[in-house]
Backbone bond lengths (Angstrom), bond angles and torsions (degrees), N, CA, C in turn:
res aa  C-N    CA-C-N  psi(-1)  N-CA   C-N-CA  omega(-1)  CA-C   N-CA-C  phi
1 I - - - 1.487 - - 1.513 111.74 -
2 M 1.329 116.38 -46.02 1.429 120.48 179.90 1.512 112.45 -65.85
3 A 1.373 116.63 -41.88 1.450 120.55 179.36 1.543 110.60 -63.15
4 N 1.275 115.48 -42.04 1.502 118.75 -179.20 1.506 108.78 -66.01
5 A 1.395 116.85 -41.02 1.507 119.50 179.07 1.494 109.88 -58.92
6 I 1.327 118.80 -43.32 1.458 120.64 177.81 1.533 110.83 -58.25
7 H 1.322 115.32 -44.78 1.453 119.41 -177.91 1.494 113.31 -61.71
8 V 1.335 118.03 -51.62 1.470 122.20 -175.08 1.496 113.64 -69.44
9 N 1.348 117.39 -17.38 1.438 121.48 178.44 1.535 114.08 -102.81
10 S 1.346 115.18 15.59 1.462 120.17 -174.99 1.536 109.82 -115.76
11 L 1.286 117.89 175.94 1.433 123.55 176.21 1.529 112.35 -70.85
12 R 1.311 115.81 -11.67 1.491 120.54 178.30 1.504 113.97 -92.35
13 K 1.319 117.56 9.36 1.474 119.18 -171.40 1.558 110.82 -66.57
14 K 1.293 119.25 -17.30 1.449 121.29 177.26 1.561 110.20 -77.58
15 G 1.297 115.08 -20.05 1.476 121.20 178.81 1.528 108.33 -83.17
16 R 1.322 116.07 175.40 1.449 120.37 -178.22 1.510 114.33 -84.39
17 F 1.285 116.29 146.36 1.506 120.83 173.63 1.550 105.41 -103.03
18 I 1.289 116.30 114.88 1.454 122.44 -177.13 1.506 109.60 -117.10
19 A 1.311 117.30 123.35 1.446 123.19 -177.38 1.521 109.68 -115.27
20 I 1.311 117.94 136.77 1.461 122.56 177.42 1.564 109.03 -138.97
21 N 1.320 114.35 132.33 1.447 120.12 177.22 1.528 108.79 -95.25
22 C 1.367 113.97 105.76 1.471 120.89 -175.32 1.513 113.42 -61.87
23 A 1.327 117.62 -22.91 1.482 120.90 -176.95 1.517 109.00 -83.19
24 A 1.330 119.45 -19.25 1.465 121.72 -175.09 1.491 116.42 -93.30
25 I 1.374 115.35 -2.37 1.467 119.24 -179.33 1.530 110.50 -101.11
26 P 1.270 118.75 133.14 1.511 120.95 176.66 1.520 108.29 -57.92
27 D 1.354 114.49 144.78 1.464 119.21 -175.21 1.560 112.60 -53.83
28 G 1.271 118.24 -37.45 1.478 121.99 -176.28 1.550 112.88 -70.63
29 L 1.297 116.87 -15.21 1.439 119.36 -175.63 1.550 116.70 -110.47
30 V 1.354 113.82 -1.68 1.486 118.59 -175.11 1.571 108.49 -63.84
31 E 1.343 118.43 -46.69 1.470 120.66 -177.16 1.494 109.55 -60.29
32 S 1.366 118.40 -44.21 1.436 120.69 179.98 1.536 112.56 -63.11
33 E 1.345 116.22 -40.70 1.460 122.18 178.93 1.531 111.52 -60.71
34 L 1.361 114.85 -41.82 1.446 118.43 -174.35 1.526 112.00 -82.07
35 F 1.312 117.64 -41.05 1.452 122.97 -170.07 1.543 114.57 -109.95
36 G 1.338 114.95 -15.99 1.460 118.09 -178.17 1.498 112.47 82.75
37 H 1.370 117.06 173.77 1.444 122.01 177.29 1.532 110.79 -150.59
38 E 1.296 114.23 162.77 1.448 119.95 177.47 1.554 109.17 -94.36
39 K 1.295 116.79 158.00 1.461 122.87 177.44 1.522 108.56 -58.59
40 G 1.362 118.70 130.19 1.423 121.55 178.41 1.518 114.51 81.16
41 A 1.332 116.82 6.78 1.471 118.31 -177.40 1.524 112.50 -66.82
42 F 1.339 117.59 -28.21 1.446 123.25 178.26 1.490 108.48 -156.49
43 T 1.310 117.05 168.68 1.475 121.81 179.97 1.536 109.41 -57.74
44 G 1.310 116.08 126.84 1.478 121.25 -179.35 1.498 114.33 92.95
45 A 1.354 117.86 -6.12 1.488 121.37 176.04 1.508 108.58 -83.78
46 T 1.293 118.05 78.79 1.458 123.24 -174.25 1.537 111.43 -83.90
47 E 1.309 117.58 -10.48 1.458 120.45 177.97 1.510 109.74 -152.58
48 R 1.330 116.59 164.04 1.469 121.36 178.89 1.521 109.20 -71.81
49 K 1.307 113.83 141.35 1.515 121.18 176.99 1.484 109.86 -122.78
50 I 1.316 115.53 132.22 1.449 123.59 175.44 1.537 108.37 -87.42
51 G 1.329 117.27 124.07 1.468 121.45 -178.91 1.518 113.02 -76.95
52 K 1.304 114.79 166.98 1.481 120.70 -176.65 1.519 111.44 -65.55
53 F 1.329 118.79 -32.37 1.467 119.67 -178.76 1.527 110.09 -65.55
54 Q 1.298 113.22 -37.59 1.532 117.83 179.19 1.491 111.16 -71.09
55 L 1.336 116.20 -41.07 1.488 121.06 -176.81 1.566 108.41 -66.34
56 A 1.307 117.43 -31.81 1.484 121.89 -178.01 1.487 113.45 -89.22
57 N 1.323 118.56 10.39 1.464 119.76 -179.39 1.536 112.40 -57.62
58 D 1.272 116.55 131.09 1.515 123.70 -176.80 1.529 109.99 65.81
59 G 1.308 116.86 13.39 1.481 120.33 176.79 1.520 109.30 -127.88
60 T 1.278 116.85 -142.25 1.452 124.12 -176.72 1.490 110.72 -129.60
61 L 1.338 116.38 131.77 1.461 123.63 173.21 1.526 109.83 -110.52
62 F 1.335 116.25 115.99 1.470 121.19 -178.03 1.543 109.35 -100.90
63 L 1.303 115.41 113.65 1.474 121.71 178.26 1.501 110.86 -100.56
64 D 1.310 114.20 97.56 1.483 119.99 -178.31 1.516 107.73 -85.44
65 E 1.380 113.57 148.17 1.489 121.21 -179.21 1.524 111.30 54.93
66 I 1.341 116.54 49.09 1.470 119.78 -172.67 1.535 110.02 -69.11
67 A 1.321 119.58 -22.44 1.415 122.37 -179.44 1.524 111.63 -65.58
68 E 1.341 118.84 -15.25 1.427 121.50 178.61 1.520 115.81 -79.94
69 L 1.361 116.99 -7.52 1.443 120.40 -178.30 1.522 112.50 -68.30
70 K 1.277 118.63 137.41 1.455 124.34 177.26 1.527 111.80 -68.06
71 P 1.333 118.85 151.00 1.449 120.74 -177.67 1.546 114.44 -52.94
72 E 1.364 117.70 -37.11 1.460 117.11 -176.48 1.562 109.37 -71.04
73 I 1.296 117.62 -28.05 1.497 119.31 177.11 1.544 108.45 -77.21
74 Q 1.300 115.01 -35.53 1.503 119.13 177.32 1.520 110.56 -56.09
75 V 1.323 116.18 -41.23 1.444 120.74 -179.31 1.546 111.06 -63.32
76 K 1.331 114.97 -44.15 1.480 118.28 179.71 1.504 111.64 -68.99
77 L 1.321 117.58 -36.23 1.442 121.02 175.78 1.520 112.83 -61.66
78 L 1.332 114.78 -43.07 1.490 120.65 177.77 1.520 109.34 -58.26
79 R 1.283 117.41 -44.66 1.490 120.02 -178.74 1.506 111.02 -61.37
80 V 1.336 116.95 -41.17 1.439 119.49 179.64 1.545 110.09 -62.15
81 L 1.305 116.10 -44.14 1.495 120.22 179.04 1.483 113.10 -62.62
82 Q 1.334 115.04 -33.19 1.505 119.69 179.95 1.539 112.12 -79.78
83 E 1.308 115.88 -45.93 1.444 122.25 -170.98 1.462 115.57 -93.83
84 K 1.360 118.32 -17.46 1.460 124.56 -173.96 1.506 114.22 59.05
85 S 1.298 114.70 28.16 1.452 119.98 176.53 1.558 110.67 -152.30
86 F 1.336 116.60 159.30 1.444 121.47 -179.63 1.522 109.48 -151.37
87 L 1.344 111.85 164.89 1.456 119.25 178.99 1.490 111.06 -113.86
88 P 1.322 119.36 109.55 1.446 120.57 174.65 1.527 111.75 -54.53
89 I 1.340 117.15 152.31 1.432 119.86 -179.81 1.547 110.17 -61.82
90 G 1.322 115.81 128.91 1.487 119.07 179.15 1.522 114.63 81.25
91 A 1.344 118.07 -0.78 1.430 120.34 178.40 1.531 113.97 -89.58
92 S 1.284 117.62 158.85 1.497 121.13 179.38 1.501 110.99 -110.47
93 R 1.325 118.03 -5.84 1.472 121.30 -178.48 1.550 109.49 -128.61
94 E 1.312 114.27 135.80 1.464 120.39 -179.22 1.533 109.85 -74.44
95 V 1.341 113.47 152.26 1.445 122.04 178.98 1.517 109.29 -114.13
96 R 1.348 116.76 131.93 1.482 120.77 178.52 1.490 109.10 -82.41
97 T 1.319 114.01 151.55 1.482 118.60 177.28 1.562 109.52 -143.04
98 N 1.296 115.73 141.33 1.437 122.83 -179.09 1.497 109.80 -125.08
99 A 1.359 115.03 34.14 1.485 120.11 -178.45 1.492 111.87 -79.01
100 R 1.314 116.17 140.42 1.497 120.07 168.06 1.498 106.53 -78.24
101 I 1.290 115.00 138.20 1.485 121.70 179.41 1.532 109.07 -105.65
102 I 1.335 117.60 125.99 1.399 123.66 166.99 1.477 107.50 -120.38
103 A 1.330 117.04 126.85 1.499 120.89 -178.14 1.517 110.08 -122.13
104 A 1.339 116.37 145.15 1.427 120.44 -179.26 1.524 110.95 -132.90
105 T 1.309 116.00 149.23 1.461 120.02 173.41 1.584 107.23 -157.97
106 N 1.319 113.84 157.34 1.452 118.71 173.22 1.495 110.52 -108.69
107 R 1.326 117.88 9.23 1.450 121.89 -178.88 1.519 110.82 -101.12
108 N 1.307 116.89 162.96 1.424 124.43 -178.74 1.494 109.53 -87.86
109 L 1.356 118.46 97.18 1.403 124.32 -172.08 1.543 111.38 -66.93
110 E 1.378 114.48 -36.30 1.472 117.89 176.98 1.506 111.61 -58.75
111 K 1.304 117.54 -40.60 1.476 119.72 179.77 1.518 109.49 -70.61
112 M 1.358 118.14 -35.52 1.427 122.52 179.30 1.544 109.57 -65.64
113 I 1.367 117.37 -34.72 1.443 121.08 174.90 1.539 109.35 -62.80
114 D 1.310 117.56 -45.96 1.472 121.31 178.11 1.480 111.95 -59.92
115 D 1.366 117.64 -34.78 1.435 123.09 -179.90 1.505 113.20 -80.87
116 G 1.366 117.13 -10.38 1.418 122.56 -179.98 1.534 115.18 79.88
117 S 1.344 115.89 12.79 1.466 118.14 178.53 1.518 114.16 -96.28
118 F 1.357 118.33 -5.42 1.452 122.08 173.87 1.496 111.07 -138.07
119 R 1.315 116.54 133.53 1.455 122.54 -174.23 1.529 112.76 -67.42
120 E 1.296 118.40 129.44 1.425 121.74 -179.55 1.571 110.79 -67.46
121 D 1.349 116.01 -38.95 1.510 117.48 -179.93 1.565 110.42 -67.71
122 L 1.321 117.19 -34.54 1.434 119.36 176.14 1.544 112.94 -66.35
123 F 1.333 112.63 -38.57 1.457 117.58 178.83 1.528 112.12 -60.92
124 Y 1.348 115.52 -46.01 1.451 118.13 -177.45 1.567 110.44 -72.78
125 R 1.314 117.75 -28.86 1.458 119.53 174.43 1.500 111.98 -65.34
126 L 1.361 116.79 -37.11 1.471 121.34 -179.57 1.509 113.82 -81.67
127 N 1.330 116.61 -28.63 1.429 121.71 -168.97 1.546 112.38 -88.17
128 V 1.387 115.83 49.17 1.454 120.82 -179.10 1.551 109.95 -75.68
129 M 1.333 114.64 -45.66 1.474 120.86 -179.97 1.497 109.27 -133.45
130 P 1.358 117.88 86.77 1.478 119.10 -177.75 1.538 109.76 -73.37
131 I 1.337 112.61 142.42 1.470 121.19 172.37 1.493 110.18 -126.22
132 F 1.293 119.09 121.21 1.470 122.57 -175.66 1.545 106.91 -103.66
133 L 1.321 115.03 113.48 1.459 118.81 176.89 1.482 110.17 -98.14
134 P 1.359 115.27 120.63 1.482 118.28 -178.88 1.560 108.01 -68.34
135 P 1.293 117.74 151.04 1.472 119.96 177.44 1.525 112.56 -61.76
136 L 1.296 115.87 157.30 1.479 119.44 -174.11 1.495 110.36 -58.13
137 R 1.331 119.68 -35.81 1.454 120.68 -176.80 1.515 112.27 -62.56
138 E 1.339 117.02 -18.89 1.477 119.91 -179.59 1.534 110.90 -97.42
139 R 1.337 120.06 0.22 1.418 122.71 176.35 1.518 111.84 -137.73
140 L 1.346 114.59 54.74 1.452 120.74 -176.23 1.545 113.44 -65.11
141 D 1.354 116.72 -16.90 1.433 120.94 177.75 1.536 110.25 -67.44
142 D 1.345 116.38 -19.92 1.482 120.34 177.63 1.518 112.08 -84.40
143 L 1.345 116.64 -7.85 1.485 120.82 -170.92 1.500 112.22 -59.28
144 H 1.305 118.04 -48.18 1.475 120.46 -176.25 1.524 110.37 -63.23
145 D 1.339 118.56 -44.43 1.431 121.15 -179.44 1.545 111.00 -64.38
146 L 1.337 116.97 -38.37 1.447 119.40 176.93 1.533 112.51 -65.89
147 V 1.336 115.46 -41.59 1.454 120.02 177.22 1.545 111.56 -59.58
148 M 1.309 115.69 -42.90 1.487 118.34 178.47 1.474 113.11 -67.42
149 Y 1.348 116.75 -35.54 1.468 119.92 174.88 1.541 110.85 -61.72
150 M 1.358 116.20 -43.40 1.443 120.88 -179.07 1.556 112.11 -70.53
151 I 1.317 116.52 -32.62 1.451 120.25 174.23 1.531 110.76 -61.66
152 R 1.326 115.80 -47.45 1.429 120.24 176.76 1.546 112.63 -58.57
153 K 1.324 114.27 -39.21 1.437 118.74 179.79 1.506 111.74 -66.92
154 F 1.331 118.72 -45.28 1.483 120.58 -176.84 1.520 110.00 -78.06
155 N 1.272 119.59 -20.67 1.486 121.01 174.09 1.508 111.25 -59.72
156 Q 1.330 116.69 -25.62 1.458 121.84 -179.62 1.507 113.30 -77.95
157 T 1.333 118.67 -19.59 1.467 122.79 -173.32 1.493 115.06 -119.76
158 H 1.347 116.59 -15.40 1.512 119.37 -176.10 1.562 108.06 -108.45
159 P 1.311 116.58 146.64 1.455 119.64 -178.53 1.542 112.08 -72.18
160 H 1.359 118.90 -30.41 1.443 121.86 177.11 1.528 110.46 -86.89
161 Q 1.327 116.74 115.07 1.507 121.49 -177.68 1.528 107.92 -85.77
162 K 1.310 114.80 144.24 1.486 122.25 174.80 1.529 111.00 -122.56
163 K 1.357 111.58 145.22 1.501 118.53 -176.57 1.552 109.85 -98.54
164 G 1.328 116.69 -24.48 1.442 117.74 -175.83 1.549 110.68 175.62
165 I 1.346 114.30 -159.03 1.420 121.70 -178.39 1.517 108.92 -136.18
166 S 1.304 116.44 143.17 1.483 123.14 -175.10 1.499 109.02 -71.52
167 P 1.341 119.36 153.04 1.454 122.62 174.44 1.517 114.62 -56.12
168 E 1.378 117.33 -36.82 1.420 121.82 -179.72 1.529 111.65 -65.38
169 A 1.317 114.91 -41.70 1.444 121.37 -178.50 1.545 110.94 -68.46
170 I 1.339 116.93 -42.69 1.491 119.22 -179.80 1.471 108.02 -66.72
171 N 1.291 120.99 -39.58 1.497 123.87 -179.58 1.512 110.88 -63.18
172 N 1.335 115.80 -38.46 1.469 119.68 178.89 1.573 108.89 -68.05
173 L 1.279 115.18 -40.03 1.531 117.59 179.16 1.536 110.21 -64.71
174 K 1.298 117.05 -30.84 1.491 119.76 177.79 1.497 112.82 -67.10
175 K 1.335 118.18 -17.84 1.479 121.40 -178.86 1.537 112.08 -82.48
176 H 1.370 115.23 -13.68 1.451 118.39 -178.66 1.487 111.51 -84.06
177 H 1.337 121.18 150.44 1.452 122.32 -178.64 1.530 113.61 -93.15
178 W 1.318 117.75 -4.67 1.450 122.51 170.52 1.522 115.70 55.10
179 P 1.318 118.75 60.16 1.458 119.12 177.27 1.540 114.81 -61.69
180 G 1.367 114.36 -25.16 1.449 120.65 179.94 1.525 112.93 -92.95
181 N 1.350 118.15 3.21 1.435 123.62 175.63 1.507 112.77 54.30
182 I 1.380 115.47 -141.93 1.443 120.40 -173.19 1.540 112.31 -60.04
183 R 1.327 118.70 -38.79 1.457 120.04 -179.90 1.496 113.09 -63.08
184 E 1.326 115.97 -37.62 1.429 119.69 176.53 1.522 111.58 -64.15
185 L 1.318 114.79 -45.48 1.456 119.57 178.49 1.537 110.41 -62.37
186 E 1.243 118.20 -39.40 1.510 121.61 179.91 1.560 107.30 -63.89
187 N 1.315 120.00 -40.44 1.438 120.94 177.52 1.526 111.18 -64.63
188 V 1.292 117.61 -39.84 1.466 121.80 178.21 1.524 111.10 -59.69
189 I 1.375 116.61 -45.06 1.427 120.96 -177.47 1.568 110.29 -70.27
190 E 1.300 115.71 -40.55 1.486 116.23 -179.89 1.538 111.10 -67.37
191 R 1.332 116.36 -34.14 1.470 117.22 178.87 1.538 109.29 -64.98
192 S 1.305 119.01 -34.68 1.452 120.39 177.42 1.525 113.47 -61.60
193 F 1.312 115.50 -32.17 1.468 120.46 175.98 1.513 109.91 -69.85
194 V 1.337 117.74 -32.94 1.446 121.27 -178.33 1.522 113.76 -74.74
195 I 1.357 116.25 -40.26 1.441 119.42 -171.94 1.516 115.22 -94.47
196 S 1.363 115.55 -8.43 1.500 116.40 -177.05 1.529 108.71 -141.89
197 S 1.328 115.49 142.12 1.482 120.86 175.32 1.529 110.81 -104.23
198 E 1.311 117.89 6.38 1.503 120.87 178.96 1.524 108.41 -66.18
199 P 1.344 115.77 153.09 1.486 119.79 -177.23 1.546 111.93 -73.09
200 Y 1.335 119.88 -20.48 1.433 122.56 177.30 1.554 110.89 -122.24
201 I 1.343 115.53 142.19 1.427 121.11 175.99 1.548 107.97 -69.96
202 Q 1.344 114.85 123.61 1.469 118.78 -174.53 1.557 109.70 -105.28
203 L 1.295 118.71 169.33 1.456 123.61 178.24 1.514 112.56 -52.76
204 Q 1.364 116.45 -43.17 1.448 118.94 -178.58 1.499 113.68 -71.69
205 D 1.323 120.24 -9.12 1.440 123.56 178.69 1.550 111.73 -83.35
206 V 1.363 115.29 -14.00 1.448 117.46 -178.60 1.521 108.21 -74.96
207 P 1.338 115.60 130.05 1.493 119.57 -173.03 1.495 111.75 -67.86
208 E 1.346 114.23 166.08 1.439 121.94 -170.69 1.548 112.88 -67.38
209 Q 1.314 117.16 -23.27 1.476 114.75 -174.36 1.494 112.65 -78.31
210 V 1.373 120.09 -2.43 1.421 120.48 171.34 1.529 107.94 -75.79
211 P 1.312 119.00 120.77 1.476 122.08 -171.72 1.498 111.12 -81.50
212 P 1.401 114.12 165.17 1.477 118.53 177.87 1.531 112.84 -62.24
213 S 1.325 112.17 175.87 1.497 117.75 -170.15 1.555 113.01 -68.55
214 D 1.308 119.65 -15.21 1.486 119.70 -179.79 1.531 110.97 -81.80
215 T 1.331 121.32 -0.40 1.451 121.91 -178.23 1.496 111.36 -65.54
216 A 1.314 119.33 -45.90 1.429 123.14 177.32 1.532 110.86 -52.75
217 T 1.323 115.31 -43.22 1.466 120.31 -179.09 1.497 110.35 -64.71
218 N 1.334 116.41 -41.65 1.511 121.26 -178.18 1.562 107.61 -63.89
219 I 1.349 115.22 -43.52 1.474 117.95 -178.83 1.531 109.99 -62.79
220 S 1.389 114.84 -44.02 1.442 119.27 179.62 1.511 112.68 -58.58
221 Q 1.333 115.70 -40.41 1.486 119.70 179.26 1.518 109.89 -65.98
222 R 1.325 116.59 -38.54 1.481 116.79 178.47 1.534 110.70 -67.65
223 V 1.309 117.94 -35.55 1.475 120.68 -176.19 1.551 110.69 -70.95
224 H 1.349 113.58 -33.81 1.467 117.64 -177.01 1.519 113.53 -90.48
225 G 1.309 116.68 8.66 1.408 120.31 171.08 1.489 108.60 -87.46
226 Q 1.334 119.66 -144.90 1.424 123.19 176.79 1.524 108.31 -70.28
227 M 1.330 119.39 118.74 1.432 122.88 -169.55 1.534 109.63 -89.53
228 D 1.295 112.16 124.00 1.489 119.17 176.72 1.571 106.51 -145.18
229 F 1.316 115.88 106.53 1.476 121.00 -172.28 1.555 111.24 -56.62
230 D 1.316 114.56 -50.40 1.494 116.69 -177.13 1.496 113.07 -64.76
231 K 1.282 118.26 -38.00 1.456 121.88 178.43 1.505 110.15 -67.32
232 F 1.336 117.24 -41.23 1.467 118.29 -179.92 1.542 110.41 -67.23
233 K 1.326 116.81 -40.94 1.440 122.12 -179.71 1.518 108.82 -59.89
234 E 1.362 117.73 -43.46 1.433 119.98 -177.23 1.539 111.13 -67.78
235 E 1.359 115.11 -37.98 1.496 117.76 177.65 1.513 111.89 -63.85
236 T 1.318 116.97 -41.45 1.469 117.11 -179.01 1.493 111.23 -71.26
237 E 1.389 115.78 -34.39 1.460 119.28 178.41 1.488 109.81 -65.86
238 K 1.278 119.38 -43.78 1.476 124.02 177.76 1.476 110.83 -60.83
239 E 1.360 117.36 -43.17 1.482 121.67 -179.44 1.532 108.48 -64.45
240 F 1.295 117.43 -41.78 1.511 119.74 179.47 1.563 110.63 -62.76
241 I 1.364 115.17 -43.88 1.493 117.01 178.32 1.544 111.59 -61.29
242 I 1.333 117.48 -42.63 1.473 121.63 -179.89 1.496 109.99 -63.83
243 R 1.326 116.69 -45.67 1.516 116.86 -178.43 1.535 112.39 -66.09
244 A 1.333 114.46 -35.74 1.479 117.50 178.82 1.514 111.49 -68.19
245 L 1.337 116.77 -36.16 1.487 120.07 175.94 1.481 111.86 -67.85
246 I 1.288 117.70 -42.10 1.504 121.54 178.65 1.502 110.25 -63.63
247 A 1.336 116.56 -42.01 1.469 120.26 -176.50 1.561 110.49 -64.46
248 N 1.363 115.00 -24.62 1.462 119.49 -176.87 1.538 112.87 -115.18
249 Q 1.359 114.62 24.26 1.453 121.25 174.10 1.528 113.09 57.73
250 G 1.343 117.01 27.82 1.428 122.81 179.59 1.481 116.12 74.73
251 R 1.315 118.41 5.16 1.491 122.32 179.13 1.513 109.74 -75.11
252 I 1.363 116.19 116.46 1.445 120.79 -172.37 1.508 111.54 -62.87
253 N 1.328 120.13 -48.61 1.453 121.38 -174.65 1.520 111.54 -66.86
254 R 1.359 117.52 -35.13 1.472 119.90 176.78 1.510 110.14 -69.50
255 T 1.309 118.10 -36.83 1.459 122.91 176.32 1.493 111.83 -62.19
256 V 1.311 116.13 -44.63 1.458 123.97 178.22 1.467 110.19 -54.83
257 A 1.358 117.48 -51.15 1.483 121.68 -179.24 1.522 112.94 -69.82
258 F 1.325 115.73 -40.05 1.467 121.41 -176.55 1.544 112.13 -68.64
259 A 1.307 115.04 -43.66 1.485 121.10 -174.77 1.510 113.96 -94.85
260 N 1.326 115.91 -0.71 1.472 121.00 179.58 1.492 112.15 53.64
261 I 1.322 116.56 52.44 1.442 123.18 -178.56 1.502 108.40 -128.05
262 P 1.345 121.60 131.25 1.449 123.59 -178.76 1.557 109.43 -58.09
263 K 1.310 115.78 142.61 1.482 119.87 -174.62 1.493 112.62 -61.38
264 N 1.374 117.33 -41.18 1.456 119.31 179.22 1.533 110.41 -65.80
265 T 1.327 117.27 -35.20 1.477 120.31 176.89 1.515 111.29 -65.95
266 L 1.313 116.68 -42.89 1.457 121.05 179.02 1.538 111.99 -61.18
267 L 1.337 115.30 -45.69 1.481 120.63 -179.86 1.543 110.51 -64.67
268 R 1.340 114.12 -35.32 1.491 117.46 179.67 1.482 111.41 -70.81
269 K 1.337 116.99 -37.24 1.479 119.32 179.32 1.517 112.10 -71.46
270 I 1.403 116.51 -35.26 1.460 119.09 175.90 1.477 110.96 -59.93
271 K 1.346 116.18 -41.21 1.473 122.76 -179.29 1.541 108.67 -69.42
272 K 1.326 116.98 -44.28 1.477 121.56 -176.23 1.533 110.04 -62.09
273 Y 1.328 117.40 -43.69 1.447 120.20 -177.20 1.543 114.47 -93.55
274 E 1.319 114.36 8.98 1.506 122.46 175.76 1.513 109.57 50.70
275 I 1.337 114.49 52.20 1.481 120.56 -179.92 1.545 109.11 -88.15
276 N 1.318 118.47 119.44 1.443 123.71 177.93 1.572 104.52 -88.69
277 V 1.302 115.24 98.59 1.465 120.20 -173.54 1.524 112.23 -60.07
278 K 1.370 115.43 -47.17 1.440 118.90 -178.60 1.495 112.59 -62.45
279 K 1.296 117.46 -44.92 1.486 123.28 178.06 1.501 109.48 -62.22
280 L 1.383 116.63 -39.89 1.478 120.87 179.65 1.509 109.04 -60.18
281 V 1.358 119.26 -47.99 1.423 121.54 -172.31 1.532 109.56 -73.03
282 D 1.354 117.46 -37.44 1.497 120.74 179.21 1.480 113.30 -67.62
283 S 1.326 118.11 -19.99 1.442 121.86 179.18 1.493 114.47 -81.26
284 Q 1.339 115.27 -12.99 1.492 120.79 -177.46 1.503 111.06 -80.38
């Protein structure tokens, strides 16, 4: 939302706004997605493909979850930022690009630099104008405006139109700590379109993963204990994964769609946090 707002309020608004989620693309296809390829460049390349950098020329290219890029792709991205040109896979001539780059991540890039998993030179090349967006739980005054924005958005694609949200429903949403931030809120609102044909989102339309009113207190207690950002982030991430799995009866594909999380990422997190999905669902 923020990246698109920058684009439409800039001198580049006549150009295209191209968004790509770096975490959602299989490793072997990232280079092709970004830079494109020629027909026959590799097995399966049956036709020429225009890359995102070329599509976003004179516009804006939004690289979401940029911390997920592999080191070899980071090197190629750095060169594009420096030289303003790139070589599509299988091509013999470089292509110029004048795309504005906006990159986003929820990870600590400085720590990744120390760990050697993110290039320091790429970080400084990208970090020209940093924008720090506080998590949704720290800007609940924005919640109503965001809900109305999403209602207008889904009114364009769903048969049941909605006019707004009831005070009871919005108050209940404010009790949630939103580990999934805007994407989680978007899923909540879209679900209300699916399960109800009423003109207003009601309290009963709020999905089950929104916790009771004492959740904010529990989070506050955890924050005001021994503070460790990485530990807190992992705890909330694990909690989000568990709630999403419970809300979808442990079905992986449904959870992927509902929680807007790439399947390979979900499976990796389940393994990382040693979540027994069957046991989790049976205990409910």
